Residue frames as a rotation matrix with the C-alpha (Angstrom) as fourth column:
MET 1
0.980 -0.026 -0.198 80.51
0.011 0.997 -0.077 92.15
0.199 0.073 0.977 108.77
LEU 2
0.236 -0.971 0.034 84.13
0.079 -0.016 -0.997 93.24
0.969 0.238 0.073 108.72
PHE 3
-0.386 -0.423 0.820 84.11
-0.670 -0.483 -0.564 94.45
0.634 -0.767 -0.097 112.32
THR 4
0.695 0.614 0.374 82.26
-0.712 0.513 0.480 91.41
0.102 -0.600 0.793 113.66
ASN 5
0.721 -0.541 -0.433 85.45
0.359 0.826 -0.435 89.40
0.593 0.158 0.790 113.07
GLY 6
0.942 -0.322 -0.097 87.66
-0.036 -0.383 0.923 89.84
-0.335 -0.866 -0.372 116.12
GLU 7
0.200 -0.917 0.344 90.77
0.746 0.370 0.554 88.62
-0.635 0.146 0.758 114.32
THR 8
0.135 -0.098 0.986 90.28
0.873 -0.458 -0.165 91.20
0.468 0.884 0.024 111.59
VAL 9
0.905 0.229 0.358 89.82
0.043 -0.887 0.459 94.03
0.423 -0.400 -0.813 114.08
PHE 10
0.720 -0.692 -0.058 92.97
0.165 0.090 0.982 92.93
-0.674 -0.717 0.179 115.92
LEU 11
0.040 -0.727 0.686 94.92
0.940 0.261 0.221 92.72
-0.340 0.635 0.694 112.67
THR 12
0.122 0.082 0.989 93.78
0.764 -0.644 -0.041 96.08
0.633 0.761 -0.141 111.29
LEU 13
0.626 0.155 0.764 93.74
-0.228 -0.901 0.370 98.16
0.746 -0.405 -0.528 114.48
GLY 14
0.982 -0.166 0.085 95.34
-0.042 0.249 0.968 96.27
-0.182 -0.954 0.238 117.34
ILE 15
0.451 -0.869 0.204 98.65
0.863 0.483 0.149 95.29
-0.228 0.109 0.968 115.75
PRO 16
0.097 -0.473 0.876 99.50
0.601 -0.674 -0.430 98.70
0.793 0.568 0.219 114.16
VAL 17
0.647 0.177 0.741 98.67
-0.379 -0.769 0.514 100.62
0.661 -0.614 -0.431 117.36
ALA 18
0.946 -0.321 0.050 100.56
0.127 0.509 0.852 98.09
-0.298 -0.799 0.522 119.49
PHE 19
0.292 -0.873 0.391 103.62
0.943 0.195 -0.268 98.32
0.158 0.447 0.880 117.22
LEU 20
0.209 -0.169 0.963 103.52
0.214 -0.953 -0.213 102.12
0.954 0.250 -0.163 117.30
TRP 21
0.823 0.167 0.543 103.20
-0.447 -0.401 0.800 102.33
0.352 -0.901 -0.255 121.08
PHE 22
0.885 -0.464 0.041 105.71
0.330 0.687 0.648 99.59
-0.329 -0.560 0.761 121.93
PHE 23
0.200 -0.888 0.413 108.53
0.974 0.133 -0.186 100.58
0.110 0.440 0.891 119.58
SER 24
0.337 -0.067 0.939 108.08
0.070 -0.993 -0.096 104.27
0.939 0.098 -0.330 120.39
ALA 25
0.843 0.048 0.536 108.53
-0.513 -0.231 0.827 103.49
0.163 -0.972 -0.170 124.09
VAL 26
0.585 -0.661 0.470 111.19
0.121 0.644 0.755 100.77
-0.802 -0.385 0.456 123.76
HIS 27
0.613 -0.387 -0.689 114.04
-0.746 -0.572 -0.342 102.01
-0.261 0.723 -0.639 121.56
VAL 28
0.122 -0.542 0.832 115.21
-0.037 0.835 0.549 98.74
-0.992 -0.098 0.081 120.08
LEU 29
0.665 0.167 0.728 114.77
0.679 0.270 -0.683 99.48
-0.311 0.948 0.066 116.38
PRO 30
-0.419 -0.891 -0.177 117.59
0.667 -0.434 0.605 101.13
-0.616 0.136 0.776 114.37
THR 31
0.573 0.784 0.240 115.37
0.750 -0.383 -0.538 103.96
-0.330 0.489 -0.808 113.13
GLY 32
-0.335 -0.802 0.494 118.23
0.911 -0.409 -0.046 106.43
0.239 0.434 0.868 112.84
THR 33
0.071 0.427 0.902 116.20
0.080 -0.903 0.421 109.19
0.994 0.042 -0.098 114.52
THR 34
-0.884 -0.373 0.281 116.41
-0.205 -0.231 -0.951 110.77
0.419 -0.899 0.128 117.96
LYS 35
-0.360 0.847 0.391 112.64
-0.719 0.016 -0.694 110.27
-0.594 -0.531 0.604 118.32
PRO 36
-0.930 -0.058 0.364 111.64
0.129 0.873 0.470 106.83
-0.345 0.484 -0.804 117.00
VAL 37
-0.050 0.997 0.051 108.00
0.496 0.069 -0.865 107.88
-0.867 -0.018 -0.499 116.79
ASP 38
0.137 0.071 -0.988 108.86
-0.604 -0.784 -0.140 110.29
-0.785 0.616 -0.065 113.95
PHE 39
-0.753 -0.431 -0.497 110.03
-0.657 0.472 0.588 107.30
-0.019 0.769 -0.638 111.88
LEU 40
-0.913 0.322 0.252 107.41
0.236 0.918 -0.317 104.89
-0.334 -0.230 -0.914 113.13
VAL 41
-0.133 0.950 -0.282 104.18
-0.125 -0.298 -0.946 106.82
-0.983 -0.090 0.159 112.43
PRO 42
0.076 0.169 -0.983 104.64
-0.972 -0.208 -0.111 106.93
-0.223 0.963 0.149 108.61
GLY 43
-0.788 -0.462 -0.408 105.89
-0.550 0.826 0.127 103.34
0.278 0.324 -0.904 108.64
VAL 44
-0.815 0.536 0.222 102.98
0.218 0.637 -0.739 102.05
-0.538 -0.554 -0.636 110.70
LEU 45
0.059 0.817 -0.574 100.55
-0.581 -0.440 -0.685 103.90
-0.812 0.374 0.449 108.43
ALA 46
-0.221 -0.218 -0.951 102.04
-0.940 0.306 0.148 101.91
0.259 0.927 -0.273 105.55
LEU 47
-0.991 -0.134 -0.007 101.75
-0.123 0.926 -0.357 98.77
0.054 -0.353 -0.934 107.67
ALA 48
-0.417 0.906 0.073 98.06
-0.152 0.010 -0.988 99.53
-0.896 -0.424 0.134 108.25
VAL 49
0.182 0.437 -0.881 97.43
-0.939 -0.187 -0.287 99.76
-0.290 0.880 0.377 104.51
LEU 50
-0.600 -0.496 -0.628 99.27
-0.660 0.751 0.037 96.46
0.453 0.437 -0.777 103.99
SER 51
-0.961 0.189 0.200 97.37
-0.004 0.717 -0.697 94.66
-0.275 -0.671 -0.689 106.74
THR 52
-0.159 0.979 -0.126 93.96
-0.255 -0.164 -0.953 95.89
-0.954 -0.119 0.276 105.58
ALA 53
0.299 0.326 -0.897 94.19
-0.892 -0.240 -0.384 95.95
-0.340 0.914 0.219 101.79
MET 54
-0.263 -0.442 -0.858 96.14
-0.745 0.658 -0.111 92.73
0.613 0.610 -0.502 101.36
THR 55
-0.958 -0.269 -0.096 95.98
-0.158 0.777 -0.609 90.55
0.238 -0.569 -0.787 104.47
ALA 56
-0.590 0.791 0.161 92.47
-0.190 0.057 -0.980 91.15
-0.784 -0.609 0.117 105.78
LEU 57
0.188 0.671 -0.717 90.92
-0.894 -0.186 -0.408 91.40
-0.407 0.718 0.565 102.31
GLY 58
-0.325 -0.407 -0.854 92.84
-0.796 0.606 0.014 88.42
0.511 0.684 -0.520 100.95
ILE 59
-0.998 -0.061 0.029 92.11
-0.067 0.808 -0.586 86.08
0.013 -0.586 -0.810 103.85
GLY 60
-0.413 0.910 0.023 88.46
-0.299 -0.111 -0.948 87.11
-0.860 -0.398 0.318 104.16
THR 61
0.195 0.472 -0.860 87.79
-0.957 -0.100 -0.271 86.81
-0.214 0.876 0.432 100.44
GLY 62
-0.629 -0.518 -0.580 89.61
-0.637 0.771 0.001 83.47
0.447 0.370 -0.815 100.26
PHE 63
-0.930 0.322 0.178 87.39
0.099 0.685 -0.722 81.91
-0.355 -0.654 -0.669 102.90
GLU 64
-0.074 0.937 -0.342 84.25
-0.515 -0.330 -0.791 83.44
-0.854 0.117 0.507 101.36
ARG 65
-0.033 -0.012 -0.999 85.20
-0.980 0.195 0.030 81.87
0.194 0.981 -0.019 98.06
GLY 66
-0.865 -0.406 -0.295 86.00
-0.352 0.909 -0.222 78.51
0.358 -0.088 -0.929 99.64
TYR 67
-0.776 0.614 0.143 82.70
0.119 0.365 -0.923 78.38
-0.619 -0.700 -0.357 101.54
GLY 68
-0.517 0.579 0.630 80.69
0.844 0.226 0.486 79.31
0.139 0.783 -0.606 98.45
VAL 69
0.008 0.523 -0.852 79.66
0.603 -0.682 -0.413 82.71
-0.798 -0.511 -0.321 99.84
LEU 70
-0.606 -0.303 -0.736 80.93
-0.301 -0.769 0.564 84.64
-0.736 0.564 0.375 96.82
LYS 71
-0.957 0.269 0.106 79.08
0.229 0.483 0.845 82.33
0.176 0.834 -0.524 94.43
ARG 72
-0.199 0.944 -0.262 75.81
0.979 0.180 -0.096 82.83
-0.043 -0.276 -0.960 96.31
LEU 73
0.004 0.163 -0.987 76.21
0.338 -0.929 -0.152 86.57
-0.941 -0.332 -0.059 96.72
GLY 74
-0.837 -0.408 -0.364 77.14
-0.195 -0.399 0.896 86.91
-0.511 0.821 0.254 93.06
ALA 75
-0.791 0.587 0.170 73.85
0.512 0.486 0.708 85.29
0.333 0.648 -0.685 92.08
THR 76
-0.094 0.765 -0.637 71.71
0.849 -0.272 -0.453 87.68
-0.520 -0.584 -0.624 94.18
PRO 77
0.751 0.434 0.498 70.36
0.632 -0.690 -0.353 91.05
0.190 0.580 -0.792 92.96
LEU 78
0.626 -0.614 -0.481 73.42
0.010 -0.611 0.792 92.57
-0.779 -0.501 -0.376 94.62
GLY 79
0.966 -0.253 0.051 75.54
0.076 0.090 -0.993 91.34
0.247 0.963 0.107 91.71
ARG 80
0.406 -0.895 -0.183 79.27
0.914 0.399 0.076 90.97
0.005 -0.198 0.980 91.48
PRO 81
-0.165 -0.523 0.836 80.13
0.481 -0.783 -0.395 94.59
0.861 0.337 0.381 90.59
ARG 82
0.404 0.370 0.837 78.35
-0.473 -0.699 0.537 95.96
0.783 -0.612 -0.107 93.64
LEU 83
0.954 -0.139 -0.267 79.78
0.292 0.648 0.704 93.18
0.075 -0.749 0.659 95.80
LEU 84
0.061 -0.995 0.083 83.32
0.958 0.035 -0.284 94.16
0.280 0.097 0.955 94.80
GLY 85
-0.097 -0.022 0.995 82.43
0.086 -0.996 -0.014 97.83
0.992 0.084 0.098 95.20
ALA 86
0.842 0.462 0.279 81.24
-0.253 -0.118 0.960 97.14
0.477 -0.879 0.017 98.74
LYS 87
0.658 -0.676 -0.331 84.50
0.753 0.576 0.319 95.39
-0.025 -0.459 0.888 99.54
ILE 88
-0.234 -0.766 0.598 86.50
0.726 -0.547 -0.416 98.34
0.646 0.337 0.685 98.24
ILE 89
0.206 0.398 0.894 84.40
-0.247 -0.863 0.441 100.82
0.947 -0.312 -0.079 100.24
SER 90
0.974 0.156 -0.166 84.83
0.102 0.352 0.930 98.73
0.204 -0.923 0.327 103.40
ILE 91
0.227 -0.966 -0.128 88.61
0.963 0.242 -0.117 98.74
0.144 -0.097 0.985 102.94
ILE 92
-0.315 -0.313 0.896 88.65
0.330 -0.921 -0.206 102.51
0.890 0.231 0.394 102.47
ALA 93
0.600 0.624 0.501 86.44
-0.282 -0.421 0.862 102.99
0.749 -0.658 -0.076 105.55
VAL 94
0.854 -0.332 -0.400 88.74
0.520 0.550 0.654 100.83
0.002 -0.766 0.642 107.69
GLU 95
-0.107 -0.966 0.234 91.82
0.932 -0.180 -0.316 102.66
0.347 0.184 0.920 106.46
LEU 96
0.000 0.181 0.984 90.26
-0.032 -0.983 0.181 106.02
0.999 -0.031 0.006 107.33
ILE 97
0.929 0.348 0.126 89.62
-0.157 0.062 0.986 104.76
0.336 -0.935 0.112 110.84
GLN 98
0.550 -0.800 -0.240 93.15
0.835 0.528 0.152 103.37
0.005 -0.283 0.959 111.04
ALA 99
-0.212 -0.668 0.713 94.69
0.633 -0.649 -0.421 106.63
0.744 0.362 0.561 109.87
GLY 100
0.364 0.435 0.823 92.68
-0.301 -0.782 0.547 108.65
0.881 -0.447 -0.154 112.38
VAL 101
0.995 0.022 -0.095 93.61
0.077 0.424 0.902 106.37
0.061 -0.905 0.421 115.27
LEU 102
0.371 -0.928 -0.025 97.30
0.928 0.372 -0.035 106.14
0.042 -0.010 0.999 114.32
VAL 103
-0.147 -0.401 0.904 97.74
0.374 -0.869 -0.324 109.86
0.916 0.291 0.277 113.71
ALA 104
0.637 0.443 0.631 96.07
-0.406 -0.503 0.763 110.65
0.655 -0.742 -0.140 117.04
ALA 105
0.922 -0.343 -0.176 98.24
0.364 0.623 0.693 108.06
-0.128 -0.703 0.699 118.80
GLY 106
0.129 -0.924 0.360 101.31
0.894 -0.049 -0.446 109.46
0.430 0.380 0.819 117.06
TYR 107
0.058 -0.051 0.997 100.62
-0.094 -0.995 -0.045 113.00
0.994 -0.091 -0.063 118.24
ALA 108
0.903 0.326 0.278 99.99
-0.307 0.040 0.951 111.69
0.299 -0.944 0.137 121.75
LEU 109
0.722 -0.689 -0.070 103.42
0.650 0.639 0.411 110.02
-0.238 -0.342 0.909 121.65
GLY 110
0.301 -0.603 -0.739 105.12
0.047 -0.764 0.643 113.22
-0.952 -0.228 -0.202 120.48
TRP 111
0.023 -0.274 0.962 105.18
0.931 0.356 0.079 112.76
-0.364 0.893 0.263 116.72
ASP 112
0.023 -0.084 -0.996 106.39
-0.202 -0.976 0.078 115.75
-0.979 0.199 -0.039 114.70
PRO 113
0.593 0.300 0.747 105.31
0.560 0.514 -0.650 115.43
-0.579 0.804 0.137 111.04
GLY 114
-0.481 -0.875 0.061 107.97
0.674 -0.324 0.664 117.89
-0.561 0.360 0.745 109.94
GLY 115
-0.929 0.055 -0.365 107.11
-0.241 -0.840 0.485 120.11
-0.280 0.539 0.794 106.98
ALA 116
-0.714 0.697 -0.074 104.01
0.357 0.453 0.817 118.06
0.602 0.556 -0.572 106.25
GLY 117
-0.484 0.538 -0.690 102.33
0.811 -0.021 -0.585 119.48
-0.329 -0.842 -0.426 109.34
GLY 118
-0.081 0.457 -0.886 101.61
0.023 -0.887 -0.460 122.72
-0.996 -0.057 0.062 107.54
SER 119
-0.724 -0.248 -0.644 101.65
-0.613 -0.197 0.765 121.58
-0.316 0.949 -0.010 103.92
GLY 120
0.313 0.918 0.244 98.46
-0.550 0.385 -0.742 120.41
-0.775 0.098 0.625 102.29
ALA 121
0.449 -0.190 -0.873 100.42
-0.849 0.216 -0.483 119.36
0.280 0.958 -0.065 99.20
LEU 122
-0.645 -0.758 -0.095 102.58
-0.670 0.621 -0.407 116.93
0.367 -0.199 -0.908 101.16
VAL 123
-0.512 0.557 0.654 99.60
-0.409 0.512 -0.756 115.48
-0.755 -0.654 -0.035 102.99
GLY 124
0.524 0.752 -0.400 97.78
-0.691 0.101 -0.716 115.15
-0.498 0.652 0.572 99.67
SER 125
0.056 -0.583 -0.811 100.71
-0.842 0.409 -0.352 113.33
0.537 0.702 -0.468 98.10
ALA 126
-0.848 -0.329 0.416 100.83
-0.520 0.670 -0.530 110.98
-0.105 -0.666 -0.739 101.10
VAL 127
-0.015 0.933 0.360 97.13
-0.454 0.314 -0.834 110.23
-0.891 -0.176 0.419 100.68
GLY 128
0.547 0.183 -0.817 97.70
-0.837 0.109 -0.536 109.60
-0.009 0.977 0.213 96.97
ALA 129
-0.483 -0.795 -0.368 100.49
-0.737 0.595 -0.319 107.15
0.472 0.117 -0.874 97.75
MET 130
-0.722 0.277 0.635 98.24
-0.391 0.593 -0.704 105.35
-0.571 -0.756 -0.320 100.24
VAL 131
0.400 0.895 -0.198 95.50
-0.654 0.127 -0.746 105.07
-0.642 0.428 0.636 97.59
LEU 132
0.278 -0.384 -0.880 97.92
-0.837 0.353 -0.418 103.52
0.471 0.853 -0.223 95.10
GLY 133
-0.780 -0.601 0.173 99.23
-0.595 0.626 -0.504 101.23
0.195 -0.496 -0.846 97.82
THR 134
-0.267 0.784 0.560 95.69
-0.533 0.364 -0.764 100.17
-0.803 -0.503 0.321 98.67
VAL 135
0.645 0.500 -0.578 94.97
-0.743 0.233 -0.628 99.28
-0.180 0.834 0.522 95.05
ALA 136
-0.091 -0.787 -0.610 98.27
-0.777 0.439 -0.450 97.41
0.622 0.433 -0.652 94.70
PHE 137
-0.874 -0.258 0.412 97.94
-0.479 0.607 -0.634 95.42
-0.087 -0.751 -0.654 97.93
GLY 138
0.031 0.962 0.270 94.26
-0.629 0.229 -0.743 94.78
-0.776 -0.147 0.613 97.27
GLY 139
0.502 0.088 -0.860 95.16
-0.834 0.311 -0.455 93.37
0.227 0.946 0.230 93.89
VAL 140
-0.564 -0.774 -0.288 97.75
-0.612 0.626 -0.484 91.06
0.555 -0.096 -0.827 95.45
GLY 141
-0.704 0.342 0.623 95.29
-0.492 0.398 -0.774 89.90
-0.513 -0.851 -0.111 98.10
LEU 142
0.391 0.916 -0.091 92.56
-0.666 0.213 -0.715 89.18
-0.636 0.340 0.693 95.56
LEU 143
0.128 -0.445 -0.886 95.04
-0.870 0.379 -0.316 87.47
0.476 0.811 -0.339 93.25
LEU 144
-0.871 -0.492 0.003 95.91
-0.416 0.733 -0.538 84.99
0.262 -0.469 -0.843 95.99
ALA 145
-0.510 0.743 0.433 92.34
-0.436 0.211 -0.875 84.65
-0.742 -0.635 0.216 97.27
GLY 146
0.395 0.768 -0.505 90.99
-0.799 0.016 -0.601 83.97
-0.453 0.641 0.620 93.80
THR 147
0.251 -0.385 -0.888 93.44
-0.748 0.506 -0.430 81.24
0.615 0.772 -0.162 92.88
LEU 148
-0.748 -0.642 -0.169 94.47
-0.360 0.606 -0.710 79.37
0.558 -0.470 -0.684 96.05
ALA 149
0.037 0.693 -0.720 92.55
0.538 0.594 0.599 77.03
0.842 -0.409 -0.350 98.34
PRO 150
0.749 0.399 0.529 91.42
-0.099 -0.722 0.685 78.83
0.655 -0.566 -0.501 101.54
LEU 151
0.906 -0.413 -0.095 93.93
0.199 0.217 0.956 77.28
-0.374 -0.884 0.279 103.95
VAL 152
0.075 -0.891 0.447 96.78
0.994 0.103 0.039 77.60
-0.081 0.442 0.893 101.48
ASN 153
0.204 0.102 0.974 95.77
0.429 -0.903 0.005 81.19
0.880 0.416 -0.228 100.85
LEU 154
0.977 0.188 0.097 95.76
-0.016 -0.393 0.920 81.84
0.211 -0.900 -0.381 104.62
ALA 155
0.556 -0.827 -0.078 99.31
0.606 0.340 0.719 80.55
-0.569 -0.447 0.690 104.97
VAL 156
-0.092 -0.619 0.780 100.64
0.975 -0.215 -0.055 82.35
0.202 0.755 0.623 101.89
VAL 157
0.468 0.339 0.816 99.05
0.266 -0.935 0.236 85.71
0.843 0.107 -0.527 102.74
ASN 158
0.993 -0.110 -0.033 100.34
0.005 -0.242 0.970 85.61
-0.115 -0.964 -0.240 106.32
ALA 159
0.292 -0.944 0.155 103.83
0.808 0.330 0.489 84.63
-0.513 -0.017 0.858 105.14
LEU 160
-0.047 -0.262 0.964 103.82
0.833 -0.543 -0.107 87.41
0.551 0.798 0.244 102.55
PHE 161
0.840 0.394 0.373 102.66
0.111 -0.797 0.593 89.88
0.532 -0.457 -0.713 105.20
VAL 162
0.781 -0.595 -0.190 105.67
0.274 0.054 0.960 89.03
-0.561 -0.802 0.206 107.39
ILE 163
-0.013 -0.822 0.570 108.08
0.971 0.126 0.203 89.21
-0.238 0.556 0.796 104.43
LEU 164
0.130 0.122 0.984 106.79
0.603 -0.798 0.019 92.61
0.787 0.591 -0.177 103.31
LEU 165
0.981 0.191 0.012 106.82
0.095 -0.540 0.836 93.86
0.167 -0.819 -0.548 106.89
LEU 166
0.515 -0.850 -0.109 110.49
0.470 0.174 0.865 92.94
-0.717 -0.497 0.489 107.25
LEU 167
-0.382 -0.702 0.601 111.55
0.879 -0.075 0.470 94.14
-0.285 0.708 0.646 103.79
GLY 168
0.340 0.702 0.625 109.21
0.874 -0.481 0.065 97.11
0.346 0.525 -0.778 103.54
GLY 169
-0.661 -0.648 0.378 111.18
0.451 -0.746 -0.490 99.66
0.600 -0.154 0.785 105.53
MET 170
0.308 0.892 0.329 108.16
0.124 -0.381 0.916 100.17
0.943 -0.242 -0.228 107.79
LEU 171
0.997 0.024 -0.073 109.86
0.074 -0.021 0.997 99.44
0.022 -1.000 -0.022 111.11
ILE 172
0.254 -0.967 -0.001 113.50
0.449 0.116 0.886 99.10
-0.857 -0.226 0.463 110.01
PRO 173
0.416 -0.122 -0.901 115.10
-0.632 -0.751 -0.190 101.50
-0.654 0.649 -0.389 107.47
LEU 174
1.000 -0.009 -0.004 116.02
0.003 0.643 -0.766 99.89
0.010 0.766 0.643 104.16
GLY 175
0.421 -0.905 0.066 119.58
-0.636 -0.346 -0.689 101.11
0.647 0.248 -0.721 104.65
LYS 176
-0.005 -0.385 0.923 119.95
-0.936 0.327 0.131 98.64
-0.352 -0.863 -0.362 107.52
LEU 177
0.823 0.355 0.444 119.23
-0.188 0.907 -0.376 95.66
-0.537 0.226 0.813 105.25
PRO 178
-0.194 -0.868 0.457 121.93
0.340 0.377 0.862 93.74
-0.920 0.322 0.222 103.35
THR 179
-0.631 -0.147 -0.762 122.53
-0.487 -0.689 0.536 95.19
-0.604 0.709 0.364 99.89
GLY 180
-0.966 0.241 -0.097 120.83
0.070 0.599 0.798 92.37
0.251 0.764 -0.595 97.99
LEU 181
-0.351 0.879 -0.323 117.69
0.928 0.280 -0.246 92.46
-0.126 -0.386 -0.914 100.13
ALA 182
-0.226 0.226 -0.948 117.58
0.175 -0.947 -0.268 96.26
-0.958 -0.227 0.174 99.98
ASP 183
-0.862 -0.122 -0.492 117.75
-0.439 -0.304 0.845 96.19
-0.253 0.945 0.209 96.18
LEU 184
-0.771 0.630 -0.089 114.93
0.513 0.698 0.499 93.62
0.377 0.339 -0.862 96.06
ALA 185
-0.277 0.693 -0.666 112.83
0.814 -0.199 -0.546 95.62
-0.511 -0.693 -0.509 98.50
LYS 186
-0.642 -0.055 -0.765 113.04
-0.103 -0.982 0.158 98.75
-0.760 0.180 0.625 96.35
VAL 187
-0.865 0.361 -0.348 110.90
-0.370 0.009 0.929 97.15
0.338 0.933 0.126 93.63
LEU 188
-0.578 0.688 -0.440 108.20
0.763 0.646 0.008 95.99
0.290 -0.331 -0.898 96.06
PRO 189
0.061 0.688 0.723 105.10
0.262 -0.710 0.654 98.10
0.963 0.150 -0.224 96.80
ALA 190
0.711 0.215 -0.670 105.62
0.682 0.024 0.731 97.87
0.173 -0.976 -0.129 100.57
ALA 191
-0.191 -0.883 -0.428 108.99
0.881 -0.347 0.322 99.62
-0.432 -0.316 0.845 100.47
ALA 192
-0.652 -0.013 0.758 107.75
0.542 -0.707 0.454 102.19
0.530 0.707 0.468 97.94
LEU 193
0.408 0.879 0.246 104.75
0.350 -0.399 0.848 103.08
0.844 -0.259 -0.470 100.10
ALA 194
0.621 -0.221 -0.752 106.77
0.766 -0.032 0.642 103.22
-0.165 -0.975 0.150 103.31
ASP 195
-0.490 -0.872 -0.008 109.45
0.836 -0.473 0.279 105.39
-0.247 0.130 0.960 101.69
ALA 196
-0.367 0.442 0.819 106.81
0.460 -0.679 0.572 107.68
0.809 0.586 0.046 100.20
LEU 197
0.717 0.695 -0.052 105.20
0.357 -0.302 0.884 108.21
0.599 -0.652 -0.464 103.61
HIS 198
0.322 -0.690 -0.648 108.54
0.865 -0.065 0.498 108.61
-0.385 -0.721 0.576 105.38
THR 199
-0.633 -0.596 0.494 109.53
0.761 -0.598 0.253 111.21
0.144 0.536 0.832 102.81
SER 200
-0.257 0.619 0.742 106.30
0.235 -0.705 0.669 113.21
0.937 0.347 0.036 102.87
LEU 201
0.728 0.674 0.125 105.19
0.006 -0.188 0.982 112.82
0.685 -0.714 -0.141 106.49
GLY 202
0.655 -0.557 -0.511 108.59
0.737 0.322 0.593 112.31
-0.166 -0.765 0.622 108.12
ARG 203
-0.388 -0.917 -0.089 111.08
0.835 -0.391 0.388 114.50
-0.391 0.076 0.917 106.30
GLY 204
0.329 0.611 -0.720 108.58
0.233 -0.791 -0.565 116.95
-0.915 0.018 -0.403 104.86
ALA 205
-0.612 -0.586 -0.531 109.86
-0.429 -0.318 0.845 116.50
-0.664 0.745 -0.057 101.29
ALA 206
0.235 0.692 -0.682 108.31
-0.961 0.061 -0.270 115.60
-0.145 0.719 0.680 97.94
ILE 207
0.513 0.035 0.857 107.87
-0.117 0.993 0.030 111.90
-0.850 -0.115 0.514 97.18
GLY 208
-0.473 -0.841 -0.263 110.46
-0.446 -0.029 0.894 110.59
-0.760 0.540 -0.361 94.75
VAL 209
0.011 0.439 -0.898 109.66
-0.999 0.035 0.004 109.56
0.033 0.898 0.439 91.19
HIS 210
-0.757 -0.377 -0.534 110.88
-0.400 0.913 -0.077 106.00
0.517 0.155 -0.842 91.82
ASP 211
-0.869 0.467 0.161 108.29
0.050 0.408 -0.912 105.46
-0.492 -0.785 -0.378 94.57
TRP 212
-0.044 0.889 -0.456 105.47
-0.694 -0.356 -0.625 106.77
-0.718 0.289 0.633 92.36
ILE 213
-0.177 -0.069 -0.982 106.53
-0.922 0.361 0.141 104.50
0.345 0.930 -0.128 89.48
VAL 214
-0.947 -0.218 -0.235 106.76
-0.129 0.930 -0.343 101.37
0.293 -0.294 -0.910 91.65
LEU 215
-0.639 0.765 0.079 103.37
-0.040 0.069 -0.997 102.03
-0.768 -0.640 -0.014 93.27
ALA 216
0.023 0.673 -0.739 101.73
-0.865 -0.358 -0.352 102.82
-0.501 0.648 0.574 89.94
VAL 217
-0.477 -0.268 -0.837 103.08
-0.731 0.650 0.208 99.69
0.488 0.711 -0.506 88.26
TRP 218
-0.986 0.115 -0.120 101.89
0.163 0.821 -0.547 97.45
0.036 -0.559 -0.829 91.08
ALA 219
-0.478 0.859 -0.183 98.53
-0.241 -0.328 -0.913 99.27
-0.844 -0.393 0.364 91.25
VAL 220
0.087 0.465 -0.881 97.95
-0.989 -0.064 -0.131 98.43
-0.118 0.883 0.454 87.59
ALA 221
-0.476 -0.410 -0.778 99.56
-0.634 0.773 -0.020 94.99
0.609 0.484 -0.628 87.35
ALA 222
-0.986 0.029 0.163 98.25
-0.104 0.659 -0.745 93.34
-0.129 -0.752 -0.647 90.53
PRO 223
-0.188 0.981 0.044 94.52
-0.418 -0.039 -0.908 94.09
-0.889 -0.189 0.417 90.01
ALA 224
0.136 0.206 -0.969 94.83
-0.990 0.062 -0.126 93.17
0.034 0.976 0.213 86.32
MET 225
-0.725 -0.453 -0.519 96.31
-0.428 0.887 -0.177 89.78
0.540 0.094 -0.836 87.21
ALA 226
-0.834 0.475 0.280 93.68
-0.105 0.362 -0.926 89.28
-0.542 -0.802 -0.252 89.90
GLY 227
0.040 0.913 -0.406 90.90
-0.717 -0.257 -0.648 90.06
-0.696 0.317 0.645 87.45
ALA 228
-0.032 -0.126 -0.992 92.30
-0.935 0.356 -0.015 87.70
0.354 0.926 -0.129 84.84
THR 229
-0.678 -0.380 -0.629 92.70
-0.207 0.920 -0.333 84.73
0.705 -0.096 -0.702 87.20
PHE 230
-0.713 0.378 0.590 90.01
-0.669 -0.114 -0.735 85.18
-0.210 -0.919 0.334 89.87
ARG 231
-0.648 0.549 -0.529 87.70
0.141 0.768 0.624 82.21
0.749 0.330 -0.575 90.35
TRP 232
-0.250 0.650 0.718 84.43
-0.801 -0.555 0.224 82.78
0.544 -0.519 0.659 92.18
GLU 233
0.733 0.500 0.461 84.16
-0.672 0.636 0.379 79.16
-0.104 -0.588 0.802 93.37
C-alpha cells in the first residue's frame, strides 16, 4: 500500500536522491568540505529518516484516521497492535531501501565515508542513531496524526518538515546558522541525528553524548505523548 502512493514514493526516495545528486554537482551549499558529497550523504540519510518516519507516516496515518480506515481496521481480526506493528515494519523496510539507494548513489558520486568505511562499530552506532531517530520522528508524526484534522495535519507536518530540514544541519552546517537558531536546533532530534551521522559516517569519529541524549529523550517522549493523545477516529 505504501508504494502504491506516488507522492509517498517521491517523498521518500525521489527527494533525497535528487537533493544528493543536485547539491553534490552544484556547489552552492556552505558545507565546509572540499567534496560536498562527503557532507551531504550523512545529512541526506538523516533527511530520509525524517521524511519517512515523520512526514510520510504522519500524513498517511492522518488521512487514514480522517477517512475512518483506522477505525475499521482496528475492528478486524488484524487488531490495533498488529496494525501498528505493520506500520512500523513498513517504515523500517522503506528506510532500508532508502539507505541502500543513497549509499550506492553516494559512492557513485565519490563519497568517502572516512574512518567509518572500515569500522563496524561506527557503522553500528550510525544505525543505532537512525533507529532512535526513526522512533522519535515516528512519535512526532503519530502525535500530529492522532490529534489534528487530516488537512490541518497535512499542513502542519509539511511545515514542520521544512523547518527541521532547514534547522537540522542536514544540508547546511549548524555553524552557519545564527546563534539563537543554532542553539534551538541542538535540542531538536533532526539536528542530533544529522550530527550523529556526520560524526560517524563523515568524520569517522564516535557520536557525542549530547546527540545520544537528545535522540533518546525524543525517542521516549514523542511516542509516549502520541500514545496518550492518539484518537482512532
